[in-house]
Structures are given as structure tokens and as C-alpha cells.
N, C-alpha and C positions, 0 to 999 in steps of 0.2 A: 504494499500500500504506499502510495506517495507521501502521505502525511507522516507515516511512521519512518520512512527513510529520511525525510527532511529533518524530523526530530532527532534521529541518531546522528546526523551530519552536524546538527547545531551542538549536540552534546560533546561530540568529538572536538569541534572547533573550540569550543569554550574551554574544554580541558587542556588545550594546547596554548592558551592565551594567558598572559600575566599583566599585572599592573606594574608600573615603574616602582622600584624599591624605595625611592625617595620622592615625596609629593613634589609636583611641579611648582606649586604656589603654597605660601603659608600666610597665616595671620589675615584671613579674610575679615575679621571682625564680625559684624552682623551682616550677613549676606542675603541678597534677593536674587534667587535663581529664576530665570525667565526662559521660556521656550514655547514651542508650539507643537501640538500633536504628540507623537512619541517622546519627543524631548521634554514636553511639559510633564509628561507621566514620570520621567526620570528625575525631574526637578522636585517633584512632590516628595521624594525620599528624604530631602534635606529638612523638611518641616519638623518631624519629631526630634531632630538633633538641634533645634533652636534657631533655625533659619526660616525663610519664607519662599514660597513659590508663587509665581504669577504667570499668567499668559503674557507672552511678549507683546501682543497687540495692546494689552491695557497700558503699557508704557509708550509704545510706539505711536499709537493713534490718539491718545490723550496728551502726549508730551508731558507727563506728570510722574514724578517719582514719589512713592510713599515716603514719609518721614522716618528718620532714625536708622537708616542703613548706611554702612560704610562702603560696601562693595555690591556691584551688580554683575552677576555671572550670566553671560548669554550662552545657551546650550543649543547647539544645532549640529546635526551629524554632517551635513554637507557644508555648513558655514555660509550657505546662500539663502537661508530663510529671511525674507524681506523684512518681516516684523521684528525679528530678533536683532538683525543689524540695526534697524532703527531705534529699537529699545536701547541698545549700547550707545548709540550716538546721543540719545536723549540723556542718558546717565553721564556721559562725558561732559555734556554742556552744564549739567548740574554740578560738576566738580567732583564726582564720585570715581572711585577706583572701578576699573572695569577689567573683566576676565572673559575670554572666549573659551569655551569647551567644545571642541570639534575633532573630527579626524582629519580635517583638511587645513594644513598649515598655511596654504596659499589662498585661503578663502577671503572674501570681504570682511567677514566677521573677525577673523584673525587680524586683518590689517587695521581695523578701527579700535581694537581692544588694547589696553596697557599690557596685559599679560595673556599667554595663550597656554592652555592645557591641552595636550593631544591624547585623545582616547584611542585605544587600540581599534584598528580598522579590520573587522572580521568580514572576510569576503567569502560568503557561501551563497548558494542558490536557495532562495526562500520564496515560496509563494505567498505566504503571509508573514512579513518580516518581523523578527524580534531580536536578532543578534545585535543590531545597532542600539536598541533600547538597553539591552544588558551592558553593553560596553559604556554608554553614557551614564547609566544608572550607577555602576560600580565606580566610575570616575567621579561622579557627584559625591558619592559616600567617601571616597578616598580624599576628596578635598576638604570635607568637613570632619575629618580625623576619626573615621569609623574603624580603622585598623582592619582592612579586609584584604590583606596581602595575597591570600589564597582564594579570593572571591570568585574568580572564574571557575576554578576547580570545584568550589563548593556549590555553585549554581548548577554546574553540569551534573553533580551527584544528585541534587535536589530534583532536577528535571527527570532523571532516570527513575527516581523513587515515585515521583508524581505520576509518570507514565504507567507505572505498574499498579499503583494503589488507587488512583483517581478514576480510572476508567469505569469501575463498577458504579461510581457515583454519578456517572453520565447516563445510566440507563433510564432515568426519569425523563429524559429530554424526548419530546414527541417526535414521531417519524415524519411529521409534516411541519413546515415552517410556520411559526406563530405570526401575529401581526406585529409584534414588538417584543423586545427583550429589555429587562432591567438587571443591572448588576449592582447588587447591594454589598455594602461594606461599613465598617467602622474604621476609625483613623488608622489602625495599624494594617489595614489592607486597601487603603484609599488609592495609592499609587496603582496597585493591582487592579482595582475596580475601574479606574480611568482607562488603563491600558486595554483591559478586556473589552471595554465598550468600543474603543477604536478598532481593535482587530476584528470584532464581531460584525461591525459595520462593513469594514473592507472585505470581509469574507462572504457576507450574506447579502449585503444591500438593504438589510432590515433597518428599521428605526431601533436604536439602542440607546440607553441612557445609563449613566453611572449615578448611583443614588445613595446618599447617606442612609443608613439602615432605619433610623427612626422616621425619616421623611417619607420612606416607602410605606411605613405603617400608617401614616396619615392620609396618604394619597392613593397608593396602588391598590388598596382594598376596593376602590371603585372602579378599577379598569375592568372592562367587560362590556357586552358579552363576547367580544372578539377574543380569540386564543392569545394568551400572553405567557411568555416564559420568564420566570424570575430565577436568577442565579445568586445564591448567597456565597460569598467569599468569606468564610468564617475563620477569623484569626483567633489570637489567644484570649481575647476579651468578648463578652456578650454572647456566649454560646447559647444560653438559655432564651434570650430575647430573640436571637436568630431562629430558633426552633419554634417558639411560640408563634412568631410572625409567619413562618413558613406554613404552619398548620392552618392559620387563618386564611392565607392567600390560596392554599390548596382547596380549602372548603369553598372558596368563592370562585373556583374554576381555573386557577392558575396551574400551569405546570411548573414545578419547583424543583430546583437542584441545590443541595447543600454541598459545598466543596469544603469539608471538614479538615482544614490545614493542620492544626495541631496533632490530630490523629495520624497524619501521614508523615509529618516532619516534627516530631516532639522534641528533638535534640538540636534543632537548628536555631541560630539566632534570629531576632525579629527582623532585621533588615534583609538578610540573605533570604529568609522565609518569604517576605513579601515580594521581593525582586523575582524570585524563582516562580512564585505563583503568577505573577504578572506575565512572565515569558511563556509559561505553560498555556496561558490564555490564547496565544497565537495559534498553538497546536490545536486547542479545542475549537477555535473558530474555523480552522481549515477542515477538521472532521465534520463540523455541522454543516458547511457549504457542500460537503460531498454527500452527507446524509440527506440533505434537503434538495440535492440536485440544483444548487445555485452556484454558478460559476463566479469566483471572486471578482471583484471590481465591476459588478454589474455586467457580467458576461463580457468583460473587456470593452464596454461601450464608453467607459469613463476616460477622458484624456488623462495620461499619466505624465505628461510633461512638466507638470507643477508650475506652469508659468503664471498662474494667479497667485502663488505664494512665494516663489523664489526669484532672486535676482538672476539676470542672464550670466552665463559662463564668462 
């Protein structure tokens, strides 16, 4: 199966990748990490460690920097994301230190930033990409002193374990595509929830949203009568609340899947656990596109040149 082959290739590639032994930058102070899409999902991992994450467009198109930050870190795999470059330029005008996190040292983002951190460039064939997210996410964590020297190897191991243990949790997914999907999380799985929503959209073309757990309890109960799939990304906290809400949503006609992460990865640190679950979401999204006979990127009808979000080469 193509999905399994791609997951094995990802695991192999991650296992052969390392972070620099010495961090490229130090003393960020209080940092604001900005990015778009997959990069924003990576930025979210900095929040539990005392920093903030925001959409690059919030800075770029308002030309406003929130107060009380020392550094703005622009995160973009290509270094060509228009909003992220504009956000860094806004930060420079405000007199803040700027850092680019990218795989491309010759990019516009690199050229407009005070400092550049190069993430490992993992080049493998992926239908629904996640390798770039893993590289950026581990680099974000490395920048904020999370001490993840063996992070790539740890994520590879977690993906292997998820692939073995989580498949049985996916049996509740219906054989026909729903009208929409909600990915529910608490803060310890928020980056994962955000990334799952992106990958599910890419793979299926369906309407998908990432929702804080309790907000789902206030709103999603009323979704219907159309078929709806709710995926709970259950982290270390709130297991009982996830379970109660899942029961209520099932009773109201939802298909519900609980990915019980602590049960699968009980001995893994919080940041690696969240990052690994996020990356696993790309694999699940690919599986669902096949199950539902939905070709990723809307049957290839969507222009993939990214001209609407990227600067020219």
C-alpha cells in the first residue's frame, strides 16, 4: 500500500537526520514565532515553553507587533512565504531582533532577517507532506531550549509505534466521506490538532476544523443531520472530558474516533509526543483519502504553484 510505503520512507529518513549539536542562535528573550500553514503548526509548539505563536499574516497585513516581545522568528520551509517575509520586515521596522527559520539559506526570508537558523532539508516523496513540519517543529523546539538532540530518532520511533497501535482506533471511521470533520484537542495537542486539520483538508478536500475541546462541547453537539466525523486527539490531560464528550456526540449521530496518545506513547515526553502525533496525522489523512476514494488536492484540480502565497523565485 502506498501510504504504508511512504510512512516507512519517512521513518527511515527521520532516523537518519540530526539537529546541530550547538544551537544556531541563543538568548531569544521572549519570542513571537510566526508562520503560515504547516509552519504555523510548528510555531505552536513554542507556546507551552513560554513564547507565543501567531499567523504571519496577523503581523504582515496589520503592520502591528503585539507588545512585550524581544524577538520575532519567521518560520517558512521555502523561505518564500510572502506573509512571513512581510511579518519580519514589520518586526525590523519596529526595532525588534528578527530570526529566519528555513531550509533555504538563499531565500528572501533569510536575506531580510538578522539571524538565520537552517532546519534540515528532508527530501523524500510524500503525497501528503509532513517531513518539513517535523524538521521545522524540532528546530523550533531546539531554539527554545527543549534539549531534543535525538529528536528525529525519537519521532521516527514514535511514528512506528503509532502505526502499529493506532490503526485499531481508526476502525470507527465511516466507509463513506462525512460532510465535515472536527479535530478536537486540549493545549498539549493543539499543534497536532492544527496540523491534522491541514492534512485532512489537503487529502480529502472536505471542510475540516481544529477545535479546542470545550468549544466543541458548546457547538458541535448541534451539528447534524448531515454526517460528521469528530477526531479526539487525547493527550495527557482531560481524558475523562474527551470520553464524556465523545459519548454525547456519538449519541447525536457523529462518528467519533479517539486517538488515545498516552496509551500508545506512555513513556514519551510531551513535546515529542505532540509532534509525533501531528506527523502521524498526515498518514491518517492519506489513508482516509484512499478509503473514501478522494484524490488528494481535489483530484489535482487545485493549482499547486502557490503563487497566491509565495514570492517569486
